[in-house]
C-alpha positions in Angstrom: -10.4 -61.6 -58.2 -9.7 -63.2 -61.5 -13.2 -64.6 -62.0 -14.7 -61.3 -60.9 -12.6 -59.3 -63.4 -13.5 -61.7 -66.2 -17.2 -61.7 -65.4 -17.5 -57.9 -65.1 -15.2 -56.9 -68.0 -17.8 -57.3 -70.8 -20.5 -55.4 -68.9 -18.1 -52.7 -67.9 -16.8 -52.2 -71.4 -20.3 -52.3 -72.9 -21.6 -49.8 -70.4 -18.8 -47.3 -71.1 -19.1 -47.8 -74.8 -22.8 -47.1 -74.8 -22.4 -44.1 -72.5 -19.7 -42.5 -74.6 -21.7 -43.3 -77.8 -24.8 -41.6 -76.5 -22.8 -38.6 -75.3 -21.0 -38.1 -78.6 -24.2 -38.7 -80.6 -26.0 -36.0 -78.7 -23.0 -33.6 -78.9 -23.0 -34.1 -82.7 -26.7 -33.2 -82.9 -26.2 -30.1 -80.8 -22.9 -28.8 -82.1 -21.8 -30.5 -85.4 -18.3 -29.5 -86.8 -19.2 -30.2 -90.4 -22.4 -30.5 -92.5 -23.2 -34.1 -93.2 -22.8 -35.1 -96.9 -24.8 -38.3 -96.3 -27.7 -38.8 -93.8 -27.1 -40.9 -90.7 -29.8 -43.4 -91.8 -27.7 -44.3 -94.8 -24.4 -44.8 -93.0 -25.3 -45.9 -89.4 -26.8 -49.3 -90.1 -23.7 -50.5 -91.8 -21.3 -48.9 -89.3 -23.2 -50.2 -86.3 -23.8 -53.6 -88.0 -20.1 -54.2 -88.5 -19.3 -53.1 -85.0 -21.8 -55.7 -83.6 -20.3 -58.3 -85.9 -16.8 -57.5 -84.8 -17.7 -58.0 -81.2 -19.3 -61.4 -82.0 -16.4 -62.6 -84.0 -13.8 -61.5 -81.5 -15.6 -63.2 -78.6 -16.1 -66.3 -80.8 -12.3 -66.6 -81.5 -11.1 -65.4 -78.1 -13.9 -65.7 -75.6 -11.9 -64.2 -72.7 -10.6 -61.4 -74.9 -7.4 -59.4 -74.2 -8.1 -59.2 -70.5 -8.6 -62.9 -70.2 -5.3 -63.4 -72.0 -3.5 -61.0 -69.6 -4.8 -63.0 -66.7 -3.5 -66.2 -68.4 -0.1 -64.5 -68.8 -0.1 -63.3 -65.2 -0.9 -66.8 -63.8 2.1 -68.2 -65.6 4.5 -65.3 -64.8 5.3 -64.6 -68.5 6.8 -61.4 -69.7 9.2 -58.6 -68.8 7.4 -57.3 -65.7 7.8 -60.7 -64.0 11.6 -60.2 -64.2 11.7 -56.8 -62.4 10.4 -55.4 -59.1 8.4 -52.4 -60.1 5.3 -50.8 -58.3 2.0 -52.0 -59.8 1.1 -48.4 -60.7 4.3 -48.1 -62.8 3.6 -51.4 -64.6 0.0 -50.3 -65.4 1.1 -46.9 -66.8 3.9 -48.3 -68.8 1.7 -51.1 -70.2 -1.0 -48.6 -71.3 1.6 -46.4 -73.0 3.4 -49.3 -74.7 0.1 -50.8 -75.9 -0.8 -47.4 -77.4 2.6 -47.2 -79.1 2.0 -50.7 -80.5 -1.4 -49.6 -81.9 0.3 -46.6 -83.5 2.7 -48.8 -85.4 0.0 -51.3 -86.2 -2.0 -48.5 -87.8 1.0 -47.4 -89.9 1.6 -51.1 -90.9 -2.0 -51.3 -92.1 -1.5 -48.3 -94.3 1.7 -49.3 -96.0 1.4 -53.1 -96.5 -0.9 -53.5 -99.5 -2.7 -56.6 -98.3 -3.4 -55.0 -94.9 -4.5 -51.8 -96.4 -7.2 -53.6 -98.4 -8.7 -54.6 -95.0 -8.1 -51.2 -93.3 -9.5 -49.2 -96.2 -13.0 -50.2 -95.3 -12.6 -47.9 -92.3 -11.5 -45.1 -94.6 -14.2 -45.7 -97.2 -16.7 -43.9 -94.9 -17.7 -40.8 -96.8 -18.3 -38.9 -93.6 -16.7 -39.3 -90.2 -18.7 -39.4 -87.0 -19.0 -41.4 -83.8 -19.9 -44.6 -85.6 -16.8 -44.4 -87.8 -14.7 -45.1 -84.7 -16.2 -48.6 -84.6 -16.1 -49.3 -88.3 -13.4 -51.9 -88.9 -13.4 -55.1 -90.9 -13.6 -58.2 -88.7 -10.4 -59.6 -90.1 -8.6 -56.4 -89.1 -10.1 -56.7 -85.6 -8.7 -60.3 -85.3 -5.3 -59.3 -86.5 -5.3 -56.4 -84.1 -6.2 -58.7 -81.3 -3.3 -61.0 -82.1 -0.9 -58.1 -82.1 -2.2 -57.0 -78.7 -1.8 -60.6 -77.4 1.9 -60.5 -78.5 2.5 -57.2 -76.7 0.7 -58.4 -73.5 2.8 -61.6 -73.5 6.1 -59.8 -74.0 5.3 -57.2 -71.3 3.5 -59.5 -68.9 1.0 -56.6 -68.7 -1.2 -56.6 -65.7 -4.8 -57.5 -66.5 -6.1 -54.2 -65.0 -3.9 -52.2 -67.4 -5.2 -54.2 -70.4 -8.8 -53.5 -69.3 -8.0 -49.8 -68.8 -6.4 -49.7 -72.3 -9.3 -51.4 -74.0 -11.8 -49.0 -72.4 -9.6 -46.0 -73.3 -9.1 -47.2 -76.9 -12.9 -47.6 -77.4 -13.8 -44.3 -75.8 -11.1 -42.2 -77.6 -11.9 -43.8 -80.9 -15.5 -42.7 -80.7 -14.4 -39.2 -79.4 -11.7 -38.5 -82.0 -13.9 -39.7 -84.9 -16.9 -37.6 -83.7 -18.3 -34.7 -85.8 -18.3 -32.3 -82.9 -17.3 -28.7 -82.6 -14.8 -28.1 -79.8 -13.9 -24.4 -78.8 -10.6 -23.5 -80.5 -8.8 -22.8 -77.2 -9.9 -26.0 -75.7 -9.0 -27.9 -78.9 -5.5 -26.5 -78.9 -4.9 -27.5 -75.3 -6.5 -31.0 -75.7 -4.4 -31.9 -78.7 -1.3 -31.7 -76.6 -2.4 -34.8 -74.6 -5.0 -36.6 -76.7 -6.1 -37.0 -80.3 -8.9 -34.6 -81.0 -11.6 -34.9 -83.6 -10.1 -32.1 -85.7 -6.7 -33.7 -85.5 -7.9 -37.2 -86.5 -10.2 -35.9 -89.2 -7.2 -35.0 -91.3 -6.3 -38.7 -91.3 -9.6 -39.4 -93.2 -8.9 -37.0 -96.0 -9.2 -38.3 -99.6 -5.6 -37.0 -100.2 -3.1 -39.7 -99.5 -0.5 -37.4 -98.1 -3.0 -36.4 -95.4 -4.4 -40.0 -95.0 -0.8 -41.1 -94.2 -0.6 -38.8 -91.2 -2.0 -38.6 -87.6 -2.0 -42.3 -87.0 -2.4 -42.1 -83.2 -5.6 -43.1 -81.5 -5.1 -42.1 -77.9 -1.8 -40.1 -77.6 -0.6 -37.5 -80.2 3.0 -37.9 -79.1 3.9 -40.8 -81.4 3.0 -38.7 -84.5 5.2 -35.9 -83.2 8.1 -38.3 -82.4 7.9 -40.2 -85.7 7.1 -37.1 -87.9 3.7 -38.2 -89.0 1.9 -35.2 -87.4 -0.2 -32.9 -89.6 -1.9 -30.1 -87.8 -4.6 -29.1 -90.4 -5.9 -30.3 -93.7 -4.9 -28.3 -96.8 -8.5 -27.4 -97.7 -9.6 -26.7 -94.2 -12.1 -28.8 -92.2 -15.1 -27.4 -94.0 -13.6 -27.8 -97.5 -11.8 -31.2 -97.2 -13.2 -34.3 -98.8 -13.4 -37.5 -96.7 -13.3 -41.1 -97.8 -11.8 -42.9 -100.8 -12.2 -42.3 -104.5 -13.1 -45.9 -105.4 -15.9 -46.3 -102.8 -18.1 -43.3 -103.2 -21.2 -45.0 -104.5 -23.9 -44.7 -101.7 -24.4 -48.5 -102.0 -20.9 -49.0 -100.6 -22.2 -48.0 -97.1 -24.3 -51.2 -96.9 -22.9 -53.8 -94.6 -22.6 -56.5 -97.2 -20.8 -54.2 -99.5 -18.5 -53.0 -96.7 -17.5 -56.6 -95.8 -16.5 -57.4 -99.4 -14.6 -54.2 -100.2 -11.2 -55.8 -99.4 -11.9 -58.6 -102.0 -13.5 -56.6 -104.8 -12.0 -53.5 -106.4 -8.4 -52.7 -106.9 -7.1 -49.3 -105.7 -7.4 -46.8 -108.5 -7.5 -43.1 -109.1 -6.9 -40.1 -106.9 -4.0 -40.0 -104.5 -5.1 -43.0 -102.4 -3.7 -46.1 -104.2 -1.4 -48.5 -102.4 
């Protein structure tokens, strides 16, 4: 079972990633929420390039990934779940929810610790937000995130299947909630009660810091409600809001080489985005 899960995990995750990516890309073409300020051909090579690089670096540093680490923890009976007798389903659900809470706080940490913000701001430097933005993260941020997930998995003793489920959900919802898609208003209102919607997360990519520092959730909106970081709408409306960061608006900043060096080049300056 262990070998089978490890061998199928990369293929399963890649298949779901590609399926969701194609679905959201087509949806964006058929029913876009906002007009594109920058053509796809200028932004997509960098966004997709860094996504491929992230996957390579993560597998190079931790070949078995978070699922492999969970199997390692299970084999050695580490973590809280090995001290209690709970049904497997309960352990899986609790693990997914706790991992999501950990990612929420990780996200807040990356906004408010200056050195971490310099890494995370590459994600926010995208001057548009679409399905590819959901995979646009600096490799160093990906490695730090992986380390945080390892700590949570070890503390919980999270079942490997719950980690696999969480990783699949995180990738899929990141692409969904970054997508430039139009969702019927009634459907959007219902959805945002249980999942982060594109309209809800787009506020987080506003050029205004007071809006950037809100809506930190990736899967569940409940943490933003609970910790008072929820913002329902942008001040300028979705059609009028400006996305991105003041200091990285040059079109050349969308190139992969420029993206990778953003944390080490310019200091924050101007606007409402400095940390």
